[in-house]
C-alpha positions as CSV (number, residue, x, y, z in Angstrom):
1,M,-6.6,4.7,-24.0
2,G,-5.7,2.0,-25.8
3,G,-5.2,-1.4,-25.3
4,F,-2.2,-3.6,-23.8
5,E,-0.3,-6.8,-23.9
6,V,0.1,-7.5,-20.4
7,R,2.3,-10.4,-19.8
8,A,5.7,-11.4,-18.1
9,I,8.8,-9.2,-18.6
10,R,11.2,-10.4,-21.7
11,P,14.8,-10.0,-20.7
12,D,15.0,-7.4,-23.3
13,E,12.6,-5.0,-21.4
14,R,14.5,-5.3,-18.3
15,T,16.4,-2.1,-19.6
16,A,12.8,-0.1,-19.9
17,V,11.7,-1.2,-16.8
18,D,14.6,-0.2,-14.4
19,A,14.3,3.1,-16.2
20,L,10.8,3.2,-14.8
21,H,12.0,2.8,-11.1
22,E,14.7,4.8,-11.4
23,R,12.1,7.4,-12.4
24,E,9.6,6.5,-9.8
25,W,11.7,4.9,-6.7
26,D,14.9,6.3,-8.0
27,G,16.2,2.8,-8.4
28,P,15.5,-0.7,-7.6
29,Y,14.8,-0.7,-4.2
30,V,11.7,0.2,-2.3
31,V,10.4,-0.3,1.1
32,A,7.2,-1.3,2.6
33,H,6.0,-3.0,5.5
34,D,9.8,-2.8,7.0
35,T,11.0,-5.2,4.2
36,R,13.6,-3.5,1.7
37,H,12.3,-4.7,-1.5
38,D,14.9,-5.5,-5.0
39,L,12.4,-4.9,-7.5
40,C,15.1,-6.9,-10.0
41,T,14.7,-9.7,-8.5
42,L,10.3,-10.1,-8.1
43,P,8.5,-11.6,-10.8
44,T,7.2,-8.3,-13.0
45,L,4.9,-8.1,-15.5
46,V,4.7,-5.3,-17.8
47,A,2.5,-3.5,-20.0
48,V,2.9,-3.3,-23.7
49,D,1.4,-0.4,-26.3
50,G,0.8,-1.8,-29.7
51,A,4.4,-0.5,-30.9
52,G,5.8,-2.8,-28.4
53,A,6.8,-0.1,-26.3
54,V,6.8,-1.0,-22.2
55,A,4.0,1.4,-20.9
56,G,4.2,0.2,-17.6
57,A,5.2,-2.5,-15.1
58,L,3.7,-4.5,-11.7
59,T,6.4,-6.3,-9.3
60,Y,4.6,-8.5,-6.9
61,H,5.1,-11.4,-4.0
62,A,2.9,-14.1,-3.8
63,D,2.4,-16.3,-0.9
64,E,-0.4,-17.8,1.4
65,D,-1.5,-14.3,2.6
66,G,-2.1,-13.4,-1.1
67,L,-0.6,-11.9,-3.8
68,E,1.3,-8.5,-3.2
69,V,1.8,-5.6,-5.5
70,V,5.0,-4.2,-4.9
71,S,5.7,-2.0,-6.9
72,L,3.1,-0.6,-10.1
73,V,4.5,2.7,-12.2
74,A,3.3,3.6,-15.6
75,A,5.2,4.9,-18.2
76,V,2.3,8.0,-18.8
77,P,-0.1,7.9,-16.0
78,G,-3.7,7.7,-17.2
79,G,-3.2,6.1,-20.4
80,G,-4.7,2.7,-18.8
81,G,-1.1,0.7,-18.6
82,G,-1.8,0.8,-14.9
83,T,-5.5,-0.4,-15.0
84,A,-4.5,-3.0,-17.5
85,L,-1.8,-4.3,-14.7
86,L,-3.7,-4.2,-12.0
87,T,-6.0,-6.2,-13.8
88,A,-3.5,-8.5,-14.5
89,A,-2.5,-9.0,-11.0
90,T,-6.0,-10.1,-9.6
91,T,-6.4,-12.3,-12.6
92,T,-2.8,-13.7,-12.0
93,A,-3.7,-14.2,-7.9
94,V,-6.8,-16.2,-8.6
95,A,-5.1,-18.5,-11.0
96,M,-2.9,-19.4,-8.2
97,G,-5.5,-20.1,-5.7
98,L,-5.3,-17.2,-4.1
99,T,-8.2,-14.8,-3.0
100,R,-6.0,-11.7,-1.7
101,V,-4.9,-8.8,-3.9
102,W,-3.2,-6.1,-1.6
103,L,-0.6,-3.3,-1.4
104,I,1.1,-0.7,0.6
105,T,1.0,3.4,-0.8
106,S,2.3,5.9,1.6
107,N,-0.3,8.5,3.2
108,D,0.7,11.2,1.0
109,N,-0.3,9.5,-2.5
110,L,-3.6,10.5,-3.1
111,R,-3.6,9.9,-7.2
112,A,-2.6,6.2,-5.8
113,L,-5.6,6.2,-3.7
114,R,-8.3,7.4,-5.9
115,F,-6.9,5.3,-8.3
116,Y,-7.1,2.0,-6.5
117,Q,-10.5,2.4,-4.7
118,R,-11.8,3.1,-8.3
119,R,-10.5,-0.5,-9.5
120,G,-12.6,-2.0,-6.7
121,M,-9.3,-1.8,-3.6
122,R,-10.3,-1.0,-0.5
123,L,-8.4,0.8,2.2
124,V,-8.0,-1.8,5.1
125,G,-5.4,-0.3,7.6
126,V,-3.0,2.4,8.6
127,D,0.8,1.5,9.8
128,R,1.4,5.0,11.6
129,G,4.8,5.7,11.3
130,A,6.0,3.2,8.7
131,V,7.6,5.7,6.5
132,D,9.3,7.0,8.9
133,R,10.7,3.2,9.8
134,A,11.3,2.7,6.4
135,R,13.6,6.0,6.4
136,L,16.2,3.8,8.1
137,L,16.3,1.2,5.2
138,K,16.4,4.1,2.7
139,A,17.4,7.4,3.5
140,E,16.2,9.0,0.1
141,I,13.0,8.9,1.2
142,P,11.7,12.3,1.3
143,L,9.7,13.7,4.7
144,V,7.4,16.0,2.6
145,G,5.7,14.3,-0.1
146,D,2.7,14.8,-2.7
147,D,1.2,18.1,-2.4
148,G,3.0,19.2,0.4
149,I,1.7,16.7,2.8
150,P,4.3,15.1,5.6
151,L,5.2,11.5,4.9
152,H,4.9,9.3,7.5
153,D,2.5,6.4,7.4
154,E,1.7,3.4,4.9
155,L,-2.2,3.0,4.3
156,I,-2.9,-1.0,3.4
157,L,-5.3,-1.4,-0.2
158,E,-6.7,-5.2,-0.7
159,W,-9.0,-7.0,-3.3
160,R,-10.6,-10.0,-2.4
161,A,-12.0,-12.2,-5.1
162,D,-14.8,-13.1,-2.6
163,A,-16.0,-9.9,-2.0
164,G,-16.6,-9.3,-5.6
165,R,-15.9,-5.7,-7.1
């Protein structure tokens, strides 16, 4: 694992970030908690490696409820870019005066569930049938996800500054 510079996206990095979103989500749109998000319109942090290449991207939405991580994708899973981005998201939230960072993942995404919990996030809810409803907004969402697990529910995870890490 190497060090990364994490910062706001620059215009010349948009193509690289869009390629990550295409690979991970089949385009710039994701659906979570019954909302269709256009990743191109959200604030975006990038992790840049020592050679200047985009190693990952995190998009977010912030409001009085906290900072929601809408999308987190690493160019190479397990390389440290995702961890650097998630750490930067919590730092960004605290700098904004927010005490909560939260996100949604699907019930089949065991790798993500493991990743987030290892970084201090807690499972705080399950929205049964949310992925089934999401297919009404994005028909490309498959019926079966990772490891052959039927894809139906959203898992809600959060980190709270006041709970410690």
